[in-house]
N, C-alpha and C positions, 0 to 999 in steps of 0.2 A: 669453190669451184666451179668454171663453167658447165652450166646446164641443171645447177641444182635449180629447186622450187622452192621460193619461201613464202609462207602463209604467215600472216601476220596478224595478231590479236591486239584487242585493246580493251579496256574498262567502257562497261556498256555498250559493247558493240550487239547487235542484234543477232539472235538465234533462233532459229526456228525448227520446231522438232516436229517430223512427219510421223504422225500418227498411223492406228492402224486402217482407219478409215479413209486414210486421204487425207485428212483435215489437217489443219496448220493449229498449234500452239506457240507463243511467241514466248522468250524470253531475252537476258542480258548477260555480259558477262560479267561478272561480280568481284573475281579474282582469278588471277594468272599465274598465281602459283611458282612464281620466279622466273616463267618466260623470260627470253629473250626480248626487248623490244624488237630488235630486224626480226624477229619471227621464227620460224621450224621447218627444218629441212622438210619434205614429206616427203623422202627417197629414204630416211634416215629413222623412219618411226620406228622399226623392228630393233633399233640400237641404243634410241634414246626415247623412250616413251616419252609421249606429251600430256599432260594433266592440266585443266583448269576448271574453274566453277561458276556456276549459272545460276542464275536464279530458277524459283519454281515455276516451269512455263505455265503460261495463262491463254484461255481460249472462252469468248466472249463472256471476260468477266469473270471469270472460272476458274481458280486453280487446278490443273490434269498432274496427277499424280503419274507417274511413268512405274515404267514394269523393268526393274532393276536385274531382272534373270536373263534377259536377252539384250544385245546390241541393240543400239536407235541410231535413227539417220539422223542428220539436221544440216541445215542448212546456215552458212555462217556470211554476212553482208559485209561484205570489203565496201571500199569506195565506188569499185566500176567492175566488181565481180562479185558474184555468189561461189560460195564453195561448198561441195556436197560430202559430208562427213561421216563414216562411219566411227560408233562411239560405244566405250563400253560405260555402263551410269551406274553409279552410287551414290548413297544419301549421305549426306555431312552437315554439319552446322557450324555457323562463321554469329560467334557474339549471341547465340542462342538465334538466330535467323534461319530458315532450314533453306539449304541448297541440295544440288544435286553438283557433285563432280563428275567430270566427262574425262576418259581417255581415248584419245584419237588413236582406233583401230587403223584405219586407213582414209585414203583421200578418194570417193567416187569419181570427183569431177569438180568441173571450172565452168561457171554459166556465167551470161549476161548477168547482168540485174532485173530481176521475175519482171519487171513492166517490156523488156526490149525481147524477152524470149517467146517466140513466134513459132506457132503451127500452123502446117495446110488443113486448110478444114473447109468443106462445103454445106453452107448453112443459109438458108431462105432469110432475107429480111426484108423488113420493110423502114423506110425512112421519110423525113419531113425537110424541106429546106425553111430558114425560117432566117428573119432577120437577123444580123450581128448585134448580140449582145456583150454588156459587162459581163456580165453572170446567168450564161446558161444554168438550164441546168434539165436533170430529165422530166422534170413536172410540168417542162413549157410547153408540150404537146398540143397541138391548137385544136381543139374538137372541131366538125365539120371539114378540116384542110386535107386534100386527096393525100394517102400516105402513095410513094412508089416506090416499086419491088425492084428486087436485085438481088445477089448473093455475096455473102462471104470468103473472101479463098483463104484469108488467114487470120489470126487473133491472136492477139497479147492482151496482157494485163495493161498497157499502154496505148492500144488502139488496133486497129485492125484494115483489112484492107479490102474496098468495096467494091464491086463489078456492077455495072449498071448501065441500059442504053439512053438515061438520061444526061447531058452534059453540066456538072458542076464546076464551079470558079475555083481557084486557090483560095482560101481564109473565109468562103463559105463556111456557115454555121449550118448541122443538122442535127436533126435529132435522130435516132434508131430505134428501133424495134426488132429482139429475135428471141427464138429459145434457144435457150442451153440447159441440160437436161430435165430437169421437170417445169422450169423457172422463166415466164418471157420475161427479157432484161430492156427494158426501154433508158438509151444512156445520151446523152449530149457527145457530139465532135465537132471537130475543125477538119478542113479540107486541106492537108498538107501539102501534096503533090498528087500527080494524074499522070496518065500514060494511056494511050490507045489500048486496046486489046483485040484480039480477034476467037472469041468463041465458036463451040461449035453454037450455028443458027443466025451467025449474023454479027455486025460489028456492035464492040460495047466499049465502054470507057473504063478503067481502073483506076479508083483514088486510095491515095492510104490516107486514113482518116488518124487524128490523134483524138484521145479522149479528152474533154473535160468536164472539171467537176466531178469524177467520179464517184460515188460513194465507197467509204471502206470495205463495206461488207461485198460489192459488187467487184471490187477489186481484187479480193479474194478470193471469190467465188471465181472468180475467172481465170485465176493463176493454178486454182487449185486441178480444174479443167483442162490447162495447157500442160501443168506437168504430168497429171496423172492418162493426158495421150503422148507426150514424151517416153511415158514409161511403157506405154503400149505400143508404141511407135519405135523405138530403138531399145527395146528392153533393158533402158538407163536406170538402176537401182537408185535414187536418190535419198 
């Protein structure tokens, strides 16, 4: 029927559980439990229950046990989208391997890949221009080289928007330092595009920066910050 939305699942598909402290534990689909390869209709969940099994989620190398008495919120990673679901959780085994059985209670929303989910921010930042390098990293800050000031106007796990009075060129490599919560993040990036901006106080330039060689820990930290802000700003339960 026209208008039906299909959500497709496959073995070893990434699943993330949003824990009560807003941190994330990662899992994978282990058993489709007979689901059609074409996916399931999210508008028919009350008529046709959807169940599948996932591995025990892991966080920082340790298994995280789930509370089965209350619904859980999960993110299912598709090719181009992330699907936010509310699920009921049960414990089960397959060949003596512990798993969790999930029953989909509802679709909470569809999001872009987490690297592309952006939020508006206003965060002070300092940065350094550096020569183009093949393997730039946040450890390349040059001691004694002056840091230029600016601010971030949006942020995602894939990059940010930098506003500054300094002129940068497309392809320029830079190193940035800004605080996020209780930690100072030092990250490497490349200027991908730029546009003139007219903020209060005079002319400035706005640059789209793509992160380069961002450590997984920092990507996770930024992604958690972004999704928590989304929850606050849009009142969207993920």
